[in-house]
VOGU-3710 file (C-alpha; in Angstrom, 3 decimals, decimal comma):
1> xxxxxxxxxx> -21,341/-34,957/-0,140  -18,932/-37,889/-0,189  -19,673/-40,480/2,512  -17,622/-39,891/5,633  -16,368/-36,398/4,710  -17,061/-33,581/7,196  -19,713/-30,978/6,668  -18,281/-27,772/5,210  -20,005/-24,413/5,010  -19,227/-20,913/3,768
11> xxxxxxxxxx> -19,606/-18,040/6,225  -18,382/-14,517/7,050  -19,149/-13,073/3,613  -17,539/-9,646/3,251  -17,430/-7,044/0,519  -14,661/-4,440/0,605  -13,748/-5,743/4,091  -17,268/-5,049/5,404  -20,308/-7,148/6,224  -23,313/-6,061/4,148
21> xxxxxxxxxx> -21,969/-2,574/3,395  -24,104/0,258/2,064  -22,878/3,270/0,103  -19,707/1,871/-1,471  -18,333/3,356/-4,699  -15,825/0,705/-5,784  -16,996/-0,280/-9,247  -15,465/-3,757/-8,991  -15,829/-4,522/-5,294  -13,662/-7,260/-3,789
31> xxxxxxxxxx> -15,418/-10,206/-2,182  -14,202/-12,503/0,580  -15,490/-15,450/2,621  -14,425/-18,094/5,120  -14,790/-21,870/5,208  -16,031/-23,528/8,361  -15,596/-27,213/9,147  -15,210/-29,415/12,231  -12,370/-31,270/10,487  -8,721/-30,288/10,189
41> xxxxxxxxxx> -6,862/-29,716/6,973  -9,875/-28,756/4,849  -8,731/-26,714/1,866  -10,750/-24,964/-0,819  -10,058/-26,157/-4,350  -12,719/-24,199/-6,257  -15,478/-21,658/-5,760  -18,581/-20,290/-7,421  -19,966/-16,785/-6,829  -23,282/-15,475/-8,023
51> xxxxxxxxxx> -24,580/-11,895/-7,803  -28,078/-10,612/-8,462  -30,362/-7,656/-7,924  -32,716/-9,527/-5,581  -32,497/-12,014/-2,713  -33,360/-14,934/-4,999  -31,998/-13,673/-8,289  -32,205/-13,285/-11,163  -28,437/-13,717/-11,067  -26,787/-11,154/-13,310
61> xxxxxxxxxx> -23,285/-12,548/-12,764  -22,304/-16,170/-12,146  -18,678/-17,203/-12,175  -19,418/-20,856/-12,683  -16,994/-23,236/-11,018  -13,584/-21,533/-10,742  -10,613/-23,726/-9,831  -8,878/-21,651/-7,159  -8,071/-21,583/-3,461  -8,682/-17,804/-3,357
71> xxxxxxxxxx> -11,215/-16,674/-0,760  -10,214/-13,018/-0,387  -9,904/-10,144/-2,869  -12,060/-11,909/-5,450  -13,153/-9,029/-7,705  -16,662/-8,615/-9,043  -16,396/-8,906/-12,833  -20,010/-8,816/-13,937  -22,085/-6,128/-15,672  -21,545/-2,525/-14,573
81> xxxxxxxxxx> -23,027/-1,826/-11,151  -25,608/0,942/-10,777  -25,588/3,780/-8,255  -27,702/3,200/-5,148  -28,605/-0,356/-6,233  -28,473/-3,196/-3,715  -26,997/-6,510/-4,879  -27,329/-9,913/-3,260  -24,512/-12,446/-3,515  -23,749/-16,022/-2,488
91> xxxxxxxxxx> -20,796/-18,392/-2,573  -20,326/-22,142/-2,629  -17,044/-24,010/-2,616  -15,411/-27,295/-3,419  -12,738/-28,598/-1,071  -10,686/-31,554/0,058  -9,852/-32,704/3,542  -6,553/-33,991/4,899  -7,281/-37,472/3,595  -7,882/-36,197/0,081
101> xxxxxxxxxx> -11,635/-36,700/0,117  -13,586/-34,209/-1,990  -16,839/-32,501/-1,143  -19,037/-29,564/-2,111  -20,651/-27,032/0,199  -24,180/-25,746/0,003  -24,732/-22,174/-1,089  -23,932/-19,699/1,673  -26,574/-17,576/3,301  -27,190/-14,518/1,098
111> xxxxxxxxxx> -25,191/-11,356/1,757  -25,531/-7,974/0,095  -23,683/-4,846/-0,855  -25,244/-1,543/-1,826  -23,708/1,045/-4,078  -23,466/4,716/-3,239  -23,251/7,663/-5,609  -20,792/6,473/-8,243  -20,307/9,740/-10,093  -19,832/13,279/-8,725
121> xxxxxxxxxx> -22,467/14,508/-11,185  -25,087/12,652/-9,110  -24,692/15,130/-6,283  -27,700/17,426/-6,689  -26,903/18,897/-3,265  -24,801/22,005/-2,802  -22,233/22,800/-0,163  -23,943/25,156/2,294  -22,436/27,311/5,055  -24,040/29,710/7,563
131> xxxxxxxxxx> -24,811/33,125/6,112  -22,633/35,122/8,484  -19,026/36,256/8,620  -16,543/34,876/11,154  -13,153/35,686/12,611  -11,601/32,334/11,743  -8,251/33,227/13,258  -9,742/31,825/16,455  -12,283/29,181/17,423  -15,917/30,018/16,731
141> xxxxxxxxxx> -19,185/28,666/18,146  -20,332/25,493/16,402  -23,142/26,266/13,921  -26,459/24,462/13,722  -28,084/23,890/10,319  -31,664/22,716/9,877  -34,414/22,225/7,329  -37,998/20,999/7,499  -39,676/19,057/4,693  -42,882/17,120/4,084
151> xxxxxxxxxx> -43,312/13,586/2,806  -46,655/12,603/1,290  -46,786/8,853/1,708  -45,490/5,756/3,472  -41,698/5,434/3,157  -40,353/2,152/1,815  -36,667/3,021/1,815  -34,474/6,043/2,542  -30,760/6,733/2,396  -28,918/9,883/3,346
161> xxxxxxxxxx> -25,486/10,616/1,845  -23,682/13,253/3,859  -20,302/14,827/4,532  -18,884/18,129/5,706  -15,985/20,507/5,633  -15,072/20,109/9,280  -16,948/17,580/11,415  -20,685/16,917/11,568  -23,301/15,280/13,752  -26,598/14,538/12,015
171> xxxxxxxxxx> -30,129/14,281/13,446  -33,499/13,519/11,867  -36,761/14,118/13,723  -34,936/14,435/17,033  -32,959/11,209/16,627  -29,199/10,901/16,169  -28,294/9,365/12,796  -25,760/6,511/13,083  -23,369/5,681/15,905  -20,113/6,970/14,391
181> xxxxxxxxxx> -18,281/9,957/15,884  -15,940/12,598/14,476  -17,315/12,071/10,967  -16,247/12,384/8,206  -12,791/11,870/9,719  -9,363/13,194/8,824  -8,166/13,006/5,224  -6,072/14,975/2,753  -9,099/17,162/2,129  -7,773/18,702/-1,060
191> xxxxxxxxxx> -7,657/15,193/-2,585  -10,670/13,436/-1,145  -13,464/13,972/1,366  -15,313/10,867/2,504  -19,103/10,828/2,623  -21,111/8,476/4,801  -24,273/6,596/3,899  -27,006/5,911/6,451  -30,220/3,903/6,230  -32,729/6,347/7,718
201> xxxxxxxxxx> -35,944/4,594/6,688  -37,068/4,133/10,286  -36,467/7,794/11,181  -38,795/9,294/8,564  -42,559/9,647/8,710  -45,463/10,605/6,505  -46,015/14,345/6,898  -43,690/16,863/8,540  -40,017/15,974/9,049  -36,892/17,863/10,065
211> xxxxxxxxxx> -33,179/17,298/9,540  -30,469/19,054/11,536  -26,679/19,062/11,389  -24,215/20,310/13,983  -20,800/21,318/12,589  -17,386/21,478/14,253  -13,914/22,678/13,258  -12,178/19,297/13,520  -8,910/18,843/11,697  -10,211/20,822/8,711
221> xxxxxxxxxx> -9,958/24,300/10,183  -9,063/23,766/13,859  -5,676/24,068/15,523  -3,308/21,400/14,257  0,414/20,709/14,291  3,124/21,936/16,636  3,032/25,553/15,420  -0,566/26,251/16,411  -1,788/26,862/12,875  -5,489/27,039/11,989
231> xxxxxxxxxx> -7,477/26,815/8,749  -5,031/24,343/7,212  -7,518/23,158/4,555  -10,138/25,912/4,652  -11,771/28,547/6,816  -15,495/27,861/6,258  -17,452/24,949/7,699  -19,980/23,499/5,265  -22,464/20,663/4,838  -23,183/18,478/1,816
241> xxxxxxxxxx> -26,286/16,293/2,212  -28,551/14,351/-0,112  -31,536/12,363/1,170  -33,143/9,865/-1,223  -36,645/8,684/-0,308  -38,524/5,850/-2,011  -42,242/5,600/-1,245  -44,161/2,334/-0,957  -45,955/3,189/-4,215  -42,627/3,517/-6,082
251> xxxxxxxxxx> -42,363/7,304/-6,204  -39,041/8,868/-5,272  -38,053/12,206/-3,745  -34,717/13,881/-3,059  -34,063/16,405/-0,290  -30,729/18,200/-0,486  -28,576/20,781/1,232  -29,662/23,994/-0,500  -30,861/27,519/0,150  -33,937/26,333/2,084
261> xxxxxxxxxx> -31,875/25,598/5,201  -31,467/27,892/8,225  -28,477/28,431/10,518  -27,877/29,514/14,112  -25,289/29,329/16,836  -25,924/26,906/19,675  -24,542/25,845/23,048  -21,111/24,716/21,783  -19,077/27,899/22,125  -15,796/26,260/21,123
271> xxxxxxxxxx> -14,862/22,788/19,904  -11,345/21,854/18,878  -9,366/18,627/18,606  -6,443/19,993/20,658  -8,115/22,588/22,847  -11,280/20,763/23,891  -14,883/21,932/24,084  -16,819/24,683/25,844  -20,552/24,031/26,219  -23,134/26,384/27,716
281> xxxxxxxxxx> -26,314/24,395/28,338  -28,204/27,631/29,003  -28,016/28,190/25,235  -29,574/24,821/24,313  -32,126/25,102/21,518  -34,534/22,387/22,566  -36,296/20,662/19,671  -34,251/22,248/16,897  -33,981/18,939/15,008  -37,731/18,270/15,166
291> xxxxxxxxxx> -40,522/19,540/12,909  -42,537/22,489/14,192  -39,583/24,205/15,849  -39,744/28,003/15,679  -36,634/29,084/13,755  -37,825/32,618/13,202  -34,674/34,135/14,686  -32,317/31,923/12,672  -30,113/33,198/9,850  -30,047/31,758/6,358
301> xxxxxxxxxx> -27,327/29,813/4,587  -25,286/30,508/1,502  -23,698/28,266/-1,050  -19,999/27,513/-0,903  -18,037/26,956/-4,091  -16,137/23,796/-3,250  -15,153/20,891/-5,487  -17,480/17,868/-5,414  -15,104/15,829/-7,580  -13,097/15,016/-4,438
311> xxxxxxxxxx> -16,113/13,612/-2,584  -15,784/9,821/-2,306  -17,548/7,064/-0,374  -16,300/6,048/3,056  -13,214/3,848/2,808  -11,656/4,006/6,268  -13,431/2,330/9,199  -15,750/4,707/11,006  -14,685/5,953/14,439  -16,972/4,494/17,096
321> xxxxxxxxxx> -17,149/4,230/20,861  -15,344/1,048/21,892  -15,590/0,767/25,659  -16,513/2,590/28,849  -14,234/2,845/31,879  -15,085/4,008/35,373  -12,655/5,924/37,609  -10,678/3,846/40,064  -9,800/6,640/42,495  -10,366/10,309/43,326
331> xxxxxxxxxx> -7,097/11,913/44,407  -6,380/15,026/46,423  -2,949/16,095/45,136  -0,223/17,772/47,243  -1,143/21,007/45,458  -4,699/20,662/46,746  -6,341/19,814/43,407  -9,072/17,230/42,895  -7,977/14,668/40,283  -9,877/11,634/39,015
341> xxxxxxxxxx> -7,743/8,588/38,095  -9,135/6,287/35,371  -6,411/3,690/35,903  -4,927/3,635/32,411  -3,843/5,972/29,648  -6,443/6,098/26,905  -7,919/8,067/24,014  -11,464/9,218/24,558  -13,503/11,633/26,617  -15,412/11,932/29,866
351> xxxxxxxxxx> -19,162/11,757/30,292  -20,296/13,688/33,317  -23,536/13,708/35,310  -23,993/16,838/37,358  -26,718/18,719/39,201  -26,488/22,300/40,371  -27,595/25,919/39,966  -27,947/27,475/36,520  -24,785/29,221/35,382  -22,416/26,973/37,377
361> xxxxxxxxxx> -19,393/26,056/35,256  -17,571/22,756/35,696  -14,066/22,579/34,228  -12,299/19,304/33,387  -8,658/19,243/32,313  -6,966/16,075/31,070  -3,429/14,784/31,576  -1,527/11,577/30,935  0,691/11,608/34,034  1,312/13,099/37,461
371> xxxxxxxxxx> 4,682/14,583/38,263  7,158/13,140/40,789  5,380/14,902/43,632  2,025/13,491/42,557  0,686/16,730/41,108  -1,256/17,187/37,875  1,231/17,517/34,969  0,451/19,048/31,564  3,785/20,495/30,376  4,110/17,669/27,821
381> xxxxxxxxxx> 0,887/18,859/26,152  2,637/22,001/24,871  -0,106/24,385/23,683  -2,936/21,835/23,722  -5,387/22,588/26,521  -7,410/19,321/26,579  -10,107/21,256/28,418  -13,826/20,690/28,834  -16,048/23,377/30,284  -19,734/22,755/30,930
391> xxxxxxxxxx> -22,112/25,460/32,144  -25,266/24,096/33,762  -28,774/25,152/32,830  -29,958/24,177/36,325  -32,781/21,776/35,461  -32,109/18,677/37,535  -29,515/16,057/36,627  -27,622/17,023/33,452  -25,545/14,612/31,367  -22,835/15,882/29,040
401> xxxxxxxxxx> -20,169/14,475/26,771  -18,297/16,454/24,114  -19,135/16,302/20,424  -16,059/17,321/18,438  -12,946/16,609/20,482  -11,083/13,773/22,188  -8,318/13,559/24,754  -5,252/11,482/25,496  -5,393/11,030/29,276  -5,456/8,977/32,430
411> xxxxxxxx> -6,088/11,781/34,924  -8,814/14,447/34,946  -8,599/17,546/37,136  -12,024/18,747/38,267  -12,791/22,341/39,170  -16,077/24,080/39,975  -18,094/20,958/40,812  -21,280/22,152/42,533
//
């Protein structure tokens, strides 16, 4: 450091716009960072990046000092990156302040990026779909898929790579995997289908394990567009999953979506982006994502011939819950309907807590506005129903929120509340 010049540091290291991403498949990922300084007018004049396979090296790529003010979209240009490998990287910079004094930063704190499956041939998993026929001209109950497996040692590291035709929600040993919703999202499915990567090390255990996936129509085969069409990209829901386990002793094991899975229908009787969701809690299959569950009455699965060349790593930001709002008022409309006002138009869904007799059905309908008389108004929704129906199982307080739909709304009409 030159005497009198301010301290400068490098922070906010990002790779492909993400902080410490896992499961990327960009072979020359773009790196970015920020300078921090208490002084004004500090400008980068050069940088040095180093990348290695461990937290302290050895460094397999070192740019040396590069004269440049670039701090975004700096491409990795080292040796070819390997699938599923984690790489550590650091940056240091040279800069000048407003007075022209020069200084050099320390190395940044280490960051990392982890590669996903870089080639479609690495997918040992197969697309699987429930082994039953469906009338896909209309919405069908959401299928459940499950498999049990045994691990014979302490787990050091585990990653699951997963996607679906339609939407999926994944569970391992009774725990929800990740905090994203409506995965894998909406894409031009004939061109690319995004897979997600999750670190599931903490969810696995020595001995018996179970993995379960819940599937929904989503944009893939649900109602979409103004003409009420279905099955725009396909008419079968399917799962593609590959779980890589590394034991503490160095052994590895791969569990995939294959013929060893079982399938059944569950409590979601209908789930659709436009129409909403119908859920009958009396049909809950308690424990179906945990080992030891009796799946004797479940059907099998069958393979689905679908292209894996279009399966790519997640590129768009994942959809996640952003905020929770509470109602500001409960209205009794001139038409005599009970309407809950959330105070602003939004995109999301309602979580309800309800207690009542088994078989009671609560119906929630969503709208953006009231009409001039103050009544619930849904004409602008055209054919979209934006409806939630929940049938109670009658076991104390029950909490429900939908899995595979979302609404545009401010007002919610409530019917059948016990």
